[in-house]
C-alpha positions in Angstrom: -70.0 -18.3 -61.4 -71.2 -19.4 -64.9 -68.2 -19.9 -67.9 -69.4 -19.7 -71.1 -68.1 -20.0 -74.3 -65.8 -22.3 -76.1 -65.3 -26.2 -77.3 -65.9 -28.3 -74.6 -69.2 -30.3 -75.0 -71.0 -30.7 -71.8 -74.2 -32.5 -72.3 -76.5 -34.0 -70.3 -78.7 -37.3 -69.7 -81.4 -36.0 -73.1 -79.0 -36.5 -75.4 -77.2 -40.1 -76.7 -73.2 -40.4 -76.3 -72.8 -40.9 -80.1 -75.5 -37.5 -81.0 -73.3 -35.8 -78.5 -70.2 -36.6 -80.2 -71.2 -35.7 -83.3 -72.2 -32.4 -82.3 -68.8 -32.2 -81.2 -67.4 -32.9 -83.9 -69.0 -30.3 -86.2 -66.9 -28.0 -84.4 -63.6 -28.7 -85.4 -64.1 -26.9 -88.4 -62.8 -24.3 -86.8 -61.0 -26.2 -84.1 -57.8 -28.3 -83.2 -59.5 -30.0 -80.5 -62.0 -30.1 -78.3 -63.1 -31.4 -74.5 -65.6 -33.4 -74.7 -67.8 -34.2 -71.2 -70.3 -37.1 -72.2 -72.9 -38.3 -69.8 -75.6 -41.1 -70.5 -77.7 -42.0 -68.1 -77.0 -46.0 -66.1 -79.2 -48.3 -63.8 -78.5 -51.1 -61.1 -75.2 -49.9 -59.9 -74.5 -47.9 -56.8 -70.6 -45.2 -56.7 -69.5 -48.0 -53.8 -70.3 -50.7 -56.4 -68.9 -48.8 -59.1 -65.7 -47.8 -56.4 -65.6 -51.6 -55.9 -65.0 -52.7 -60.0 -62.9 -50.2 -60.9 -60.1 -51.1 -58.7 -57.4 -52.3 -61.4 -58.6 -49.4 -63.5 -56.4 -46.5 -61.8 -56.2 -44.1 -59.0 -60.2 -43.5 -57.5 -62.1 -41.2 -55.5 -65.5 -41.6 -53.8 -67.6 -38.7 -52.5 -71.7 -39.3 -50.0 -72.7 -36.4 -49.1 -74.5 -36.7 -44.9 -78.0 -37.4 -46.4 -76.4 -39.9 -49.0 -78.7 -38.5 -51.8 -75.4 -37.2 -53.4 -72.6 -40.3 -54.2 -69.7 -39.7 -56.2 -67.1 -42.7 -57.4 -64.3 -41.6 -59.8 -61.6 -43.3 -61.6 -58.2 -42.5 -63.3 -57.2 -38.7 -63.8 -57.8 -37.2 -67.0 -56.6 -33.1 -65.7 -54.6 -33.2 -62.9 -54.6 -29.3 -61.4 -52.0 -28.5 -59.0 -51.1 -25.0 -57.3 -48.0 -23.9 -58.7 -47.1 -22.5 -55.2 -48.6 -23.3 -51.4 -49.6 -19.6 -50.5 -51.4 -18.9 -53.3 -52.6 -22.8 -54.4 -56.5 -22.1 -54.0 -56.7 -19.1 -56.7 -53.6 -21.5 -58.6 -56.3 -24.0 -58.9 -59.4 -20.9 -59.8 -57.1 -19.8 -63.1 -56.5 -23.1 -63.5 -59.7 -24.4 -64.1 -61.0 -21.1 -65.5 -58.4 -21.6 -68.1 -59.9 -25.2 -69.1 -64.0 -23.7 -69.3 -63.4 -21.1 -71.1 -63.1 -23.5 -73.8 -66.3 -24.9 -72.6 -69.5 -24.5 -74.2 -72.2 -25.2 -70.8 -75.9 -26.3 -71.9 -79.2 -24.6 -70.4 -80.1 -27.6 -68.5 -77.0 -29.8 -66.3 -77.3 -32.2 -63.5 -75.8 -31.6 -60.5 -72.7 -34.0 -60.2 -72.3 -34.4 -64.0 -70.0 -33.3 -66.3 -66.8 -31.8 -65.6 -66.4 -32.0 -61.5 -63.5 -31.6 -60.1 -62.5 -34.0 -56.8 -59.8 -33.2 -54.6 -58.7 -31.0 -51.4 -55.7 -29.6 -49.6 -53.4 -29.9 -47.0 -53.5 -28.5 -43.6 -51.1 -26.0 -44.1 -50.0 -24.6 -46.9 -46.9 -26.5 -47.8 -46.7 -30.2 -46.9 -43.4 -31.1 -45.1 -40.8 -33.2 -47.6 -39.1 -34.7 -45.1 -42.0 -36.7 -43.8 -42.5 -39.3 -46.2 -46.0 -40.2 -44.7 -47.7 -37.8 -47.5 -44.7 -38.2 -50.2 -47.8 -38.5 -52.9 -49.8 -35.8 -51.6 -48.9 -31.8 -53.2 -50.3 -28.8 -51.0 -53.5 -29.4 -52.9 -54.9 -30.7 -56.0 -57.8 -31.4 -57.8 -58.6 -34.2 -60.2 -61.5 -34.6 -62.9 -61.8 -38.1 -63.2 -62.1 -40.2 -66.7 -64.9 -41.9 -65.4 -67.2 -40.5 -63.2 -70.2 -42.7 -61.7 -73.4 -39.9 -60.2 -75.6 -40.6 -57.6 -78.0 -37.6 -57.5 -81.7 -37.6 -56.2 -82.4 -41.4 -56.8 -80.6 -41.0 -60.8 -77.6 -42.8 -61.3 -75.2 -41.0 -64.6 -71.9 -42.2 -66.4 -69.5 -39.2 -67.3 -66.4 -39.7 -69.5 -64.1 -37.2 -70.3 -62.0 -37.4 -73.4 -59.8 -35.2 -75.9 -61.0 -35.9 -79.7 -59.7 -33.9 -82.7 -59.4 -34.5 -86.6 -57.7 -38.3 -86.1 -60.5 -39.4 -83.4 -62.2 -42.2 -84.0 -65.3 -41.8 -82.7 -66.8 -44.4 -82.5 -64.1 -46.3 -80.8 -64.7 -43.0 -77.9 -68.8 -44.6 -78.1 -67.8 -48.1 -77.6 -65.8 -47.6 -74.5 -69.4 -46.7 -72.5 -69.4 -50.7 -73.9 -66.4 -52.1 -72.5 -67.5 -50.1 -69.1 -70.3 -51.1 -69.2 -68.9 -54.4 -69.6 -66.3 -53.7 -66.4 -69.5 -52.8 -64.0 -71.6 -55.7 -65.3 -68.7 -58.4 -63.6 -69.7 -59.7 -60.0 -68.4 -58.1 -57.1 -65.1 -60.0 -55.2 -65.7 -59.2 -51.8 -62.9 -59.0 -49.6 -62.3 -59.8 -45.7 -61.7 -56.4 -43.2 -58.1 -57.3 -42.0 -57.1 -58.5 -38.3 -55.8 -55.5 -36.3 -52.2 -56.3 -35.0 -50.7 -53.1 -33.4 -51.7 -49.8 -32.3 -48.5 -47.5 -31.6 -48.7 -44.0 -30.5 -46.6 -41.9 -32.1 -46.1 -40.2 -28.9 -46.0 -40.9 -25.1 -48.4 -39.4 -22.6 -46.4 -37.6 -21.0 -45.3 -35.7 -24.4 -48.6 -35.1 -25.5 -48.9 -33.6 -21.4 -45.8 -31.6 -21.8 -47.0 -30.5 -25.2 -50.7 -29.4 -23.5 -49.1 -27.7 -21.0 -46.7 -25.4 -23.1 -50.3 -24.1 -25.3 -52.0 -23.8 -22.2 -49.3 -21.6 -20.7 -48.8 -20.1 -24.0 -52.4 -19.1 -23.5 -52.4 -17.6 -20.0 -49.9 -15.6 -21.2 -52.1 -14.2 -23.4 -50.1 -15.0 -26.6 -52.5 -17.0 -27.6 -56.5 -17.3 -27.2 -56.5 -20.9 -28.4 -54.7 -23.6 -30.8 -56.3 -26.9 -31.5 -53.2 -29.7 -31.1 -53.8 -33.4 -32.7 -52.0 -36.4 -31.7 -51.7 -39.6 -34.3 -51.5 -42.9 -34.5 -50.1 -46.4 -36.2 -52.6 -49.1 -37.1 -50.8 -53.0 -38.3 -53.1 -55.3 -39.6 -52.3 -58.6 -40.8 -53.3 -58.0 -44.5 -53.8 -55.1 -47.0 -57.1 -53.2 -45.9 -59.7 -53.3 -48.4 -60.9 -49.7 -49.2 -64.0 -50.5 -50.3 -65.5 -52.4 -47.3 -64.1 -49.5 -45.4 -66.3 -47.4 -47.1 -69.3 -49.5 -47.0 -69.1 -49.8 -43.4 -68.7 -45.9 -42.4 -71.6 -45.3 -45.1 -73.6 -47.8 -42.3 -72.2 -46.7 -39.1 -70.7 -43.1 -39.8 -74.7 -42.1 -40.5 -75.0 -38.2 -41.2 -71.1 -38.0 -41.9 -69.3 -37.2 -45.4 -67.4 -40.0 -46.8 -64.6 -39.4 -48.8 -61.5 -41.4 -50.5 -58.9 -40.1 -52.6 -56.1 -42.5 -53.4 -52.7 -41.6 -54.9 -50.4 -44.1 -56.3 -50.4 -46.9 -53.3 -51.6 -44.6 -50.9 -55.2 -43.5 -50.1 -56.8 -41.4 -47.4 -60.2 -41.9 -46.6 -62.5 -40.7 -43.6 -66.0 -39.8 -42.4 -66.4 -36.2 -41.2 -69.3 -35.0 -39.8 -68.5 -31.0 -40.8 -69.0 -29.1 -43.5 -66.7 -26.7 -44.5 -68.6 -24.5 -47.1 -71.3 -25.3 -50.4 -72.1 -23.0 -52.7 -75.4 -23.3 -54.4 -75.9 -20.1 -56.8 -76.4 -17.3 -53.9 -76.2 -19.3 -51.3 -73.5 -20.6 -48.7 -74.3 -23.5 -46.6 -71.5 -24.2 -43.4 -71.8 -25.3 -39.8 -69.8 -24.5 -36.5 -69.2 -28.4 -35.3 -66.8 -27.4 -32.3 -67.4 -29.2 -28.6 -67.4 -33.1 -28.2 -68.4 -35.9 -26.4 -69.4 -39.3 -26.3 -72.0 -40.8 -26.6 -74.2 -43.0 -23.4 -74.9 -46.1 -23.3 -78.1 -45.4 -22.7 -80.9 -43.1 -23.4 -80.8 -41.6 -19.7 -76.9 -41.3 -20.1 -77.0 -39.9 -23.3 -79.1 -36.9 -22.4 -76.9 -35.9 -19.5 -74.2 -36.1 -21.7 -76.2 -33.1 -23.8 -76.8 -31.6 -21.3 -73.8 -31.3 -19.9 -71.7 -30.9 -23.1 -74.8 -27.9 -24.0 -73.7 -26.8 -20.2 -69.9 -27.0 -20.5 -67.7 -23.9 -20.5 -65.0 -24.7 -22.3 -66.9 -26.2 -24.7 -69.3 -23.2 -25.4 -66.1 -20.8 -25.3 -64.7 -23.0 -28.0 -67.9 -23.7 -29.8 -68.4 -19.4 -30.5 -65.0 -18.8 -31.4 -65.9 -20.9 -34.6 -69.2 -19.6 -35.0 -68.4 -15.5 -34.8 -64.4 -16.4 -36.9 -67.0 -18.1 -39.6 -69.0 -15.7 -39.6 -66.0 -12.7 -39.6 -64.3 -14.9 -42.6 -66.9 -14.5 -45.4 -68.7 -11.4 -44.6 -66.8 -9.7 -47.1 -68.5 -11.8 -49.4 -72.1 -12.3 -47.6 -75.6 -9.9 -48.7 -76.8 -11.6 -45.3 -76.5 -14.2 -42.5 -78.9 -16.3 -41.1 -77.0 -17.9 -38.0 -79.0 -19.4 -35.2 -77.7 -18.0 -31.6 -77.7 -21.1 -30.2 -76.1 -24.3 -30.6 -77.8 -27.8 -30.8 -76.3 -31.6 -30.2 -75.5 -33.4 -33.1 -75.5 -37.1 -32.5 -73.1 -39.6 -34.3 -72.7 -43.2 -33.9 -69.8 -42.7 -30.9 -69.7 -38.9 -30.6 -72.0 -36.3 -30.3 -71.6 -32.3 -30.9 -72.7 -29.2 -30.3 -73.8 -27.6 -33.6 -74.3 -24.4 -34.9 -75.7 -23.5 -39.0 -74.5 -21.0 -40.7 -76.3 -19.9 -43.8 -75.9 -16.5 -45.8 -76.8 -15.2 -49.5 -73.7 -14.5 -51.4 -72.9 -11.6 -53.6 -72.1 -12.3 -56.7 -69.0 -12.0 -57.2 -68.2 -15.0 -54.3 -67.0 -18.0 -55.3 -66.3 -21.6 -53.7 -62.9 -21.7 -53.8 -62.0 -17.9 -52.6 -64.6 -19.2 -49.3 -62.7 -22.4 -48.5 -59.4 -20.2 -48.5 -61.2 -18.0 -46.4 -62.7 -20.2 -44.1 -59.5 -22.8 -43.8 -58.6 -23.0 -40.7 -61.5 -22.6 -38.9 -60.7 -22.1 -35.2 -61.9 -26.1 -34.5 -58.9 -26.8 -37.0 -56.2 -24.0 -36.2 -56.7 -22.0 -33.2 -57.3 -18.2 -32.5 -55.6 -15.6 -34.1 -55.0 -18.2 -37.0 -51.7 -17.2 -37.4 -50.2 -17.4 -34.4 -52.0 -20.2 -34.2 -50.8 -22.0 -37.1 -47.2 -20.8 -36.0 -47.6 -22.7 -32.4 -48.8 -26.2 -34.3 -46.8 -25.9 -36.9 -43.3 -25.7 -34.5 -44.7 -27.9 -32.0 -46.9 -30.4 -33.2 -44.1 -33.1 -34.4 -45.7 -34.2 -37.4 -46.7 -33.2 -40.2 -50.6 -32.9 -40.4 -50.9 -33.6 -44.3 -54.5 -33.5 -45.5 -55.8 -34.1 -42.2 -57.8 -31.6 -41.2 -57.6 -29.5 -44.8 -60.5 -29.2 -46.8 -61.6 -31.5 -49.0 -64.8 -32.0 -51.8 -65.7 -30.6 -54.9 -66.9 -27.8 -57.2 -68.4 -28.1 -60.9 -67.9 -26.3 -64.6 -70.0 -23.0 -62.5 -68.1 -23.1 -59.4 -70.9 -24.5 -57.0 -69.6 -27.7 -54.9 -69.1 -28.7 -51.8 -65.9 -28.9 -49.1 -65.9 -30.7 -45.7 -63.3 -30.4 -43.2 -61.3 -34.1 -43.4 -61.3 -35.1 -39.7 -62.3 -38.5 -38.4 -59.9 -39.7 -41.3 -56.5 -41.4 -41.6 -54.0 -42.2 -44.6 -54.3 -46.1 -45.3 -51.2 -47.8 -47.3 -50.9 -51.4 -47.6 -51.7 -52.9 -44.4 -51.2 -50.3 -42.3 -53.6 -47.3 -41.4 -51.9 -43.9 -39.6 -55.1 -42.8 -38.0 -55.3 -38.4 -36.6 -57.4 -36.7 -33.5 -57.7 -33.4 -32.4 -58.9 -31.4 -29.5 -59.2 -27.9 -28.5 -56.8 -26.1 -26.8 -58.4 -22.9 -24.1 -57.0 -21.7 -20.9 -58.8 -23.8 -18.9 -58.1 -27.3 -20.5 -56.9 -30.1 -18.7 -54.5 -32.4 -20.4 -56.0 -35.4 -19.6 -59.6 -35.1 -20.6 -58.0 -33.8 -23.7 -55.8 -36.9 -24.4 -59.4 -38.6 -23.6 -61.2 -36.9 -26.8 -58.9 -37.4 -29.1 -58.9 -41.2 -27.8 -62.3 -41.3 -27.9 -61.9 -39.5 -31.7 -60.1 -42.1 -33.5 -63.2 -44.6 -32.4 -64.6 -44.2 -36.5 -61.7 -45.0 -38.1 -61.2 -47.9 -36.1 -64.4 -49.1 -36.3 -64.6 -48.8 -39.8 -61.0 -50.9 -40.4 -62.8 -52.8 -37.5 -60.5 -52.6 -35.0 -60.5 -51.9 -31.6 -59.0 -49.4 -29.1 
């Protein structure tokens, strides 16, 4: 989808900031104000360093894709787009973004990840339980256009600034903002030590978990459900404030092949390292993935291969995996010209876990946008269950906490509605010196509560490891 026509100036790195501003002010003859997205190449700083050095400038965002060839860090909010209501939240964000982009004049060339980029996410359910203050700072969805953004893309680095100008604006003052920001970015980084874990408190006992799992299994055997995904959470207390940048750094180092994300909201930060892509759109190409079925990594190479073989041949895990593959295909079929999906899964290895993995590639019809695809795909059976509506009702009624943004879609989109969203698992909510961590598992008719409890335990490990804790 391509949006054009209007007054928002979005430039590439080939034109200086002063020249970009002069071009923008020329349009003020017929317009009262102009939105500008100013882009300048910048050297010798990474997205992580930008994140570290801007912690006093406002709420921050961070994103890294699994290959690491695209990383984005942002600070401050030039625009915040929130849905008007939960049920229409994806359409609401789309309409607000289109309204903003209708004022824009897009160039023929742009660098992916620069210019106007929305970053944010959505809650797992289409609402957040306001009686649970865990997610008090988060809405059912929010996409943010950062004031400042640093993008690493294919070995190049760009600094983007968003501003509004009118006839009273001093364009030299706006250009000087780049000079001032570079001064901030030139200051040395003050490294912070990870805190020590003091306590870990599960939200409900194994006995409560077993009761919930058995109720779910009975419901499935009565054929009211085929599958439901249940989660548990744990609160981890540390001896001092958790430094986000250091946690990100450990995630990048240890959780290779994963998306790393952070979104700060006031005193809270939602953070995670997820291996699971929900959907990526590049022009008319759709990329999605089925990542369902989990086991641990082995202590030796032989153990690792044996665990992988057992996972590939495990009836329960293959059944769970096939649910997700079929659902992804059915959900996006109305928007797709053709599919390319392998017949059998392969192993997707991570540091602590390994998963069954099937990539999904498709050619899109011209009228498809990434937000429509996110709406159709979320939640997959790997995160909700099947049938979707009945599984969500069971989760809403039976789980003793609000998932908030855990397992929801998180990611970015650009002015062309290209972008990428991941599934916010292997994640937690950090507030000062406390981290609330989440982990889930798929329940089918042959599930064993003890085995599922162990699966959720090992799914806590990536976040605990990043925080410096142990289990």
